[in-house]
N, C-alpha and C positions, 0 to 999 in steps of 0.2 A: 501493499502497499503503499505508495506514495502523498507524503505530507508537506502540503505549499505554508512557507513560512508567511507568517504575519505582518504584513505592509505598515512601519508604525515611523519611520525615519525619514526625513527631507534630506538628501546632497545636497551638498554647498561646492559651486568647482565656482573656483577664482583660478586670473593670471597673476598681470603685474602691477594693477588700478591700487594701487593706496587707498582711495578711498572705498572702493571693491573688500579690499583686505578689511579693513576697519567696521563695517559693517559687517563679513562673513566673522566676525570675531564679537561683535557685539551680542550679534547669534548664537554663539553658541555658549556665550557666560548668561544669555537669559533662560534659552532651551534648555542649555545643558544636553541628555541624551536623547532629546529630539530632532536635534541634527547632527551629521558630521560635515569635515568638512573633506574634499576629493581630492585628490589629483593624480595624473598621470601614470606617477612611480606605481602604485596598487599594480598587485599581482590581479586582483579580481573586483571588482563595485563587488557593496555589500548586496545581499540579497531581498534584504528586507523595509527598501525605498522605494518611498512613496513617488515619491519622481526626482529631479534633480537642480535647483535652484542653480542659475547660472546667472552671476556678477558679473555684470561688464560687457560691450557689446557685440557684434558681428562675430567677429574673430575671434573672440571667447565664447560664444554660442555655438561655432562651428568646428573648434576642439572639444568641445561638451559630447556635441555628436560625434562625434570620431571616437571619443573616451569610450561611449555607452556602447558602440559597436551592431551588434547581432538583438541587442536584450532591448527589453520590450520597455522601457522605463521612459515615461514624459520626462521632457526639457520643461520647464517654467524660462523666462529670457527676463529678466530686471534690468532696463540703460542704465549703461553707466559712461557709456560711451561718449562721441559726440556722435553716430551716425546709428544709426539700429533698425534694420527690417523686423528684425526676430524676436526682441525684446517685444514685449505685449503689456510691461506695466513700468513704471518707474518708483526712484526708490521711496518715493512719499509714501506712497498708495502698500506697503512691504508689509505693515502687519497686519492690514487687512486681507493683503492678498494670502498670509499666510493661517488665517485662520478657517478663508474656505476653502485647502490643499488640507489640514485637517481636517476639515469637516465631510471633505467629498465633495463642495459643491464647485467641480468645474467642468469641462468637457474635454474629449480629445481630439483631436484633429491631427491626419495622417498625413505629411511633408514627403513628397518623394524623392528616392535617391538614384542617381548613374553609378551605375558600376563602369568605372572605367581601368581595361588592361593594355598595357603598352606589349609589346614584343619585339624581340629581335629577333631574328631567323625565330629559331621553335623556343624561344627561351622566354618565359611572361616575367621581366620586370619588376613592371609595378600589376596589384591589381588590386584597386581601392574603392570603395561608395564615396561619394562626395552628394552631398544637402544641394549645394549653391555650384558648380563648376568645374570645366577643365581648359583648362587656356595653354595655346601652344601661342607662344612668344619667340618674335627674333631680339637676337642685343639692335643695341639702340644706333648705331653703324652700322649693321648685314642687311645684305641687300633683302628682297621683299620674300617670303616664304610660301610657299607654293604646298598647298592642304589639297591633295586633290579627295572629294571624300565621293563614299559609296552610302547607299540607302539600302539594306535588304537585298544586298552585292550588287546592285544597277547603277553605273557611274550617272551622278549630279554634274558637280562641276568640278572646278578647279580653282579654289580660292589663291588671289596672289595680294596679298595685305600682308601687315605686319603681323600679323595671327587671327587667330581665330579662338573663339568661346563655342563651349557646348554647355550650356544652362537648364537647370531645371525650372520649373517655374517660379520657386525658391528663391533662385538664383538669378532670375529676370530683373530683382531690383539692383542688382549686387553690378559688374565690371560690364554685364552684360546693356543695361541699361545708359551706363557711360559711355561704350560705345554707339552705340544709337540702336540699341534693342529694344524691342516692346515690352510694354509691362501685363505680365501674365498672372494671371489668378491663381492659387496653387491648387486649387481644385480643377484647372484643367487637366487635363491628362496629356500634357507634350513634352518638347523638347525645342530646344531656341538655339539657332545657328546663326552668330552673328560675326561676321569677319569683323577684324578691328583697321579703320587705314584702310580700306580696299583699294588697288588699285582702280578695279576697274567699277565704275559708278551704279552698273548696275547687277554688279554683286550686294545685292540687298539683305538683310538679316531675314530668315525663314522659321517658322512655327511647321515642326513632322509632329505626326503623333508617335505619345512616348512607349509603343508598341515595334516603332523599325529600331533596326540593328544597323549600329551606324559602323564604318569603317574610314578614319583617316589613313593620308599614306600623304609622305612627305615629298614631292616628286621638284627633284633639279632647289632644294632648300638649304640654304649655306648651313653650315654643320654647326654653328652656334644657337642651336634652339633649344628651347626649356618648355617643358609641358609640368605646370604648375597644374596643384588638386585643391581646390579649396582654398588656395593659398597658405595654405600650411606645408604643402610638401612640394618639393620641383626637383627633375628629373632632367639629365643633360637628354637629350634626342640626339639619334645617329640620323644621318640621311634615309636610310631604309627602315628606319622601325616602324611599325603601322599601331596604330591606337586604335582600341573596338570598346565602342558605347553602347551599353546599353542600360533598361531597368532595372535596376535594383531588386528585386523582392526585400528588403530592409528597408523600409521605410522609415521614418524620423516620429514621433510622436512629442505634439507639442499641446502645451493645455493650454488655455484660455476663459475666459468668461463670461463671454456674450459673441452671441453670434456672427455677429458683423463686426470682430474685432480688427481683419484685416483690413477692411476700409478706413475703418480711426487710426490704423497705427501706418496704413500710406501715404492720404490727405497731411498728415502728420506730419510726415521725414518729408515728402515732396513741398509741403508749405502751402497744399490749395487750399483756395478759398478763405485763405488768413489762419489756416495750421500752426500750430505752437509744437516748436520738440519741447 
């Protein structure tokens, strides 16, 4: 007979911000054994976590998503950074939010991830799930990268550009947005391809179904090409490397307290209709 451990504690994940660390230590002093501070050096995550409270900006949230991996532990973002699309609440509301979490008064929404495999001949150099995006980028002084894209094994086009972004709907408000890509609601089952400063103006961002299997080959590209995953991990690429992208089976669970919280965060961060950060 299998026994399920009761979920009683909230994990706290922080990175480098002093004010976020001050808040984390204050929570430990106040809530004692009802919370636990987590870090990347832990051999495994505690099994009794209700959720993980992420104190910081979007980079901290992406690190927490990597820490969770394939476990079904919800994440709750609290904004400390300058810009944050993944945090749904502010430090000022933390006490109210924690009370709702302990009382199970919240909703869980899933955010899709992409699985990225980088191959060199028959060797797999990277096999990583990303919540935001993967970015192929050339160095500042290099000539243009040439990224040949195949969708479900059918050749689409070759993007000659400074780079190429493949993003989830969650990642559509990150680097892809800055490169001219569209904002896509997280519930839309899609993948976004956004070229970075394309040489040909007709190479526009493209939204495709998330059931599509993508292959990217570097054709006649310079040798100083870098693959970056969620801004957290980078790999130097060989011109003959291939990248395979598909929807990951491992979604990220995110806590929210209102059905329309995404739109509130979106208009606040983008300063639509007088939104404030």
